[in-house]
N, C-alpha and C positions, 0 to 999 in steps of 0.2 A: 216427193217427185224427183225422178231421175232427169237431170237436165240434158243428158246425152251429149256431154262435151268431154268425157273422160279421154285422156290421151292427147288432147289438143295442147297447143303451145300459146301462151299468153305473155305479152309484155305489159307490165304494170308499173307505171311511173310514180315516183314519189311514194314508194310503198313501205318505207321503213316504219311509218307510224300513221296515225289518223285514218282518214277515209281510204287512202290508197292501201294501207295495210289491211283494212277491213275487206276490201275487194280481193286482195291476194289470198286472204284466209278463206273466203267463200269459194274462190275458184279452186284452190288446192283441195278443199274438202270434197269437191266434185271430181277430183282426179285429174285436174288440169296441171300440166307442167308450166312453171312460171320463170320468167326472168324479171327480177325486181330491181328497180333503180332508186337511188337517192344520193344526195351529196355526202352525207356522213357515213363512212364505212362501218364504224362501230355499231351504230344502231341498225344499219342494214344487215350486218352479219347476225346480229341477235335475232332480228325478225326472221331471217332465213332459217335459223336453227329452230325457231318455233314452228315454222311452216313444215319443215322436214319431220318434226315430231308429230304434228297434226296428221300428216299422211305420208308415211315412209315410202309409199309406192310411187310418188311423183318425183320429178327432178326439179330442184330449185337452184337457180343460178343468180348470182348477184353481180351488179355492175355499179360500182361507186363512181359518181361523177355528176356533172351538171348537164341534165337533159336539154337545157335551153341552148347549149352550144353544139356546133356541128360535130366536134370530137366526142362529146357525150352521147349524142344520138348514134353516131357510127358505132361506138363501142357497144351500146345496148342492142342495136339491130344485128350485130354480128355474133351475139351470144347464143343464138339458136338458128337452126337451118331455115326456119320460116316462122311466121306468126299467124295463127288463126284468130286471135283475139288481141285487141289493143285497148288498153285503158289509159287515156291521156289525163294527166293530172300534174299540176304545178301550183306551188304556193302563190297566193294572190299578192298583188302589190300593196304597199302600205296605204293607210287612210291619209286624208289631208284635204287641203283647200287647193282647188285647181290653179289658183293664182300663184301658188308657191312651186308648182311643178314645172320643170324645165322640159325642153324637147327630149333630152336624154331620158328623163323619167318616163315619158310617154313611149319612147322607142323600146325601153326595157320591158314595160308592161305588155306592149303589143307583141314583142318578141317571145316572151314567156307564155302568155296566155292566149295567143292567137296563132302566131307563125310556127311555134314549136309543134303544137298539135297537127297543124297542116303539113309540116314536113314529115312527121311520123306517119301520117295517113298516106301521103304521097309515096312513101317508101314501102308500104305494106298492102295497100288496097288492091292493086292489080294482081298480085300474087293470090290474094284471097279470092278474087273473082275467078281466076283461072282454075283454082282448086274447088270452087263451088261452095265455099263456106267462109264467112267472115263476120266478126262482130266487133264494132268499134264503139266505145263509150267514152265520151268526153265529160269529165267532171268539171262543171262550170260553177254556177252559183245561183241561188234564189234571187240575187240582185239583178239577174237578166230579166226576170219578170217584174220585179218591184225594186227599181234602183234605190240604192242607199247613197245619200248625198255625199258622205265623206269618202265613199269608195269609187270616186269617179274614174280612176285609172282602171279598176277592175270592171266597172260598168261598161266602159268603152271597149276595152280589149276583148272581153268575153262576149259582148254583143256582136262584135265583128266576127268572131268565130261562129257564133250562132247563125248569123246570116249566111256565111259561107257554107256551113253544113246543110242548111235548108235546101240549097241548090244541089250540092254534091250528092247527098243521099238519094236524090230523086233521078239521078242519071240512070237511064235504063240499063246500061251495061252493068252498073253496080247493083242496082236493085234486083234485076233479073238474075244476077249471079249469086243470089242468096247471101249477099253482104249487106248488113244493116249498119247504119250510123245514127246514133242517138246521143242526146245530151242529158246528163243526170245532174239536176240542180239541187244542191243541198241548202237547207235552211240552217237553223242553229243546231249544230252537233257538238258533242263533247270532244273537242279537239284542242290541240295547243293553240291553234289560231283563235278559237273562241276565247280561251283564257288570256291570250296576249291582247286581243282587241278590247276585252272587257277591262283589263288592267289599265290600258291606255286611256279608255273613256273615264274610268273611275278617277284616275290621277288628274285628268283635265277638268273634271267636274268637282274635284275635292270630296269625293265620296269614297267609302270603303269598297274594297273589291267585292266582298260578300253582298253588299247592298246592290251594287251594280249588276252582279251576276243574277241575283234574285229578280231584279227588275226585268232583265232579259227573259228569264224563264217565264215570268208572268205574261209576257207578250205572246207566248205560244199557246194556242187553244188546247193543245194536248196536255199542257201543264208540265212539260218536261223537255229536255233536250234529246235529240236523236243520238243513237249509238253507232259507232263505226261498224259493228257487227250487222245491224239491220240494214245499214246502207250497203254494205258488201253483199248481203243476201239479195237485195234488189238488183244490184249491178250484175250479179251472177245470173239472175233470171234473164236480164236483157242480153246476156251472152249465150243463152241456151239455144238448143235446137228448136225450142217451142216458141221463140220470139222472132221468127223469120218474117212475120207479116207486120212487124212494128219497126218503122224506120223514119228518119227525119223528124223525130219528136223531141220535145223538151219536157222531161219528166221531173216534176217538182216534188221533192220530199222535204216537207217543212212543218209537219205537225199541224197543218191547217192555217199557217200564218198568213199566207197570201189572201188578201181580202176580196179579190175579184171573182167574177162568175166564170170568166174564160181564161 
């Protein structure tokens, strides 16, 4: 299927690895020009070279920096004349017990996982509306649907973003301007975050890493972890010309892990 987005410009945040990289790869394969961001310049440049090899016909720009800062956002937003597609993505805050978290911990979580996406949307959505095309995808977490007790910082911040998007996506000026805003909720995917959280849990429980990882895998009805490539493919479809009637939704990709009916 041709997604009909060739030649568009996309900003993909935290794209040097993991799910962000998967999204960038899928968009580049469809002929989308991308600006990719990440904190680490070395990994970012390596990913950019991979993307250019994947599709030599597209333009790939890199902006190394912290997207959660005003300076980082300004640099990313100035790297292209405009953006038709925005993929919001930022690493989740650390796990723990809410009794141990300070006000500063909460502010940092909300800033990274709620306010930063909102600021990037604010900077791009009106231009999208004026041009008559826009696709915004926020990578959040399956924990928005089924909260994880030790991820309270993430549960709170990402749920705040979810509530905000529910109202914004339905504003008539935006929805009738062919601009969609959706949230993509990953479950357990093969990423560094999965490996890091598994190691932390294994250490805390006195188990081996392999034992802890297998226990997580067994929790997934599909019997495996997701891949960044399939996540990216789904993200690309949400950004396509064919997905203009889908907006304000929370799309869960978790191999069937969520136990609810709705």
